C-alpha positions in Angstrom: -56.8 73.9 -16.9 -57.7 73.4 -20.6 -57.8 70.2 -22.6 -54.6 71.2 -24.4 -52.7 71.0 -21.2 -54.1 67.5 -20.5 -53.1 66.4 -24.0 -49.6 67.7 -23.5 -49.3 65.9 -20.2 -50.5 62.6 -21.7 -48.1 63.0 -24.6 -45.1 63.8 -22.4 -45.9 60.9 -20.0 -45.7 58.6 -23.0 -42.4 60.2 -24.1 -43.9 61.3 -27.4 -42.9 64.5 -29.2 -45.5 66.6 -31.1 -44.1 65.1 -34.3 -44.8 61.6 -32.9 -48.3 62.6 -32.2 -48.6 64.1 -35.7 -47.7 60.7 -37.1 -50.1 58.8 -34.9 -53.1 61.2 -35.6 -52.5 62.5 -39.1 -52.8 66.0 -37.6 -50.2 68.6 -38.4 -47.6 69.2 -35.6 -48.4 73.0 -35.7 -52.1 72.2 -35.1 -51.2 70.0 -32.1 -49.0 72.8 -30.8 -51.9 75.3 -31.1 -54.2 72.9 -29.3 -51.7 72.2 -26.5 -51.2 76.0 -26.1 -54.9 76.7 -25.9 -55.0 78.7 -29.2 -57.3 76.2 -30.9 -60.3 74.3 -29.6 -60.5 70.9 -31.4 -63.7 69.2 -32.4 -64.9 66.1 -30.5 -63.8 64.1 -33.6 -60.3 65.5 -33.4 -60.1 65.0 -29.7 -61.2 61.4 -30.2 -58.3 60.9 -32.7 -55.9 62.4 -30.3 -57.2 60.2 -27.4 -56.8 57.0 -29.5 -53.3 58.1 -30.4 -52.5 58.5 -26.8 -54.1 55.2 -25.8 -56.6 57.1 -23.7 -60.3 57.4 -23.5 -61.9 60.6 -24.8 -63.2 61.3 -21.3 -59.7 61.1 -19.9 -58.8 64.3 -21.8 -61.4 66.1 -19.7 -60.1 64.8 -16.4 -59.2 67.6 -14.1 -61.3 70.1 -16.0 -64.2 69.8 -13.6 -62.7 72.5 -11.4 -62.0 74.8 -14.3 -64.6 77.6 -14.2 -66.6 78.2 -17.4 -67.1 81.9 -17.5 -69.4 84.0 -19.6 -71.0 87.4 -19.1 -74.5 86.0 -19.5 -75.8 84.3 -16.3 -78.3 82.1 -18.1 -75.5 81.0 -20.5 -73.3 80.3 -17.5 -76.0 78.1 -15.9 -76.4 76.2 -19.2 -72.7 75.6 -19.5 -72.4 74.3 -16.0 -75.4 72.0 -16.4 -73.9 70.6 -19.6 -70.6 70.0 -17.9 -72.3 67.9 -15.2 -73.6 65.5 -17.8 -70.3 65.2 -19.7 -68.8 62.3 -17.7 -71.8 60.0 -18.2 -72.1 60.5 -22.0 -70.5 58.1 -24.4 -68.4 59.6 -27.3 -71.3 58.7 -29.6 -73.8 60.4 -27.4 -71.6 63.5 -27.2 -71.4 63.6 -30.9 -75.2 63.3 -31.2 -75.6 66.2 -28.8 -73.2 68.3 -30.8 -74.8 67.4 -34.1 -78.2 68.5 -32.7 -76.8 71.8 -31.5 -75.1 72.4 -34.9 -78.5 71.7 -36.7 -80.4 74.0 -34.3 -77.8 76.8 -34.7 -77.8 76.7 -38.4 -74.9 77.8 -40.7 -72.0 79.2 -38.8 
């Protein structure tokens, strides 16, 4: 399961269209569609906007994702991703953003 599927599920439970979500978030409907269909991976900031628009917590968008395997060809990278996933539920949105910012700084220009 990916986060886009969770977003779609929340949106549909609220009886909202992608256009409604567009109005609530300020994100383009085509972008929301790409997220829901797994073609785009949104930033934490964008996920936070979507969560607020859906009257949900950011962590709620990751519910059910614990059983989704993170796969990579590199075993050490796989181990790193799994360890990071274990910490996700206990981090606040601000802490998650700090972690991402540190990673961005360490990685340098994209």
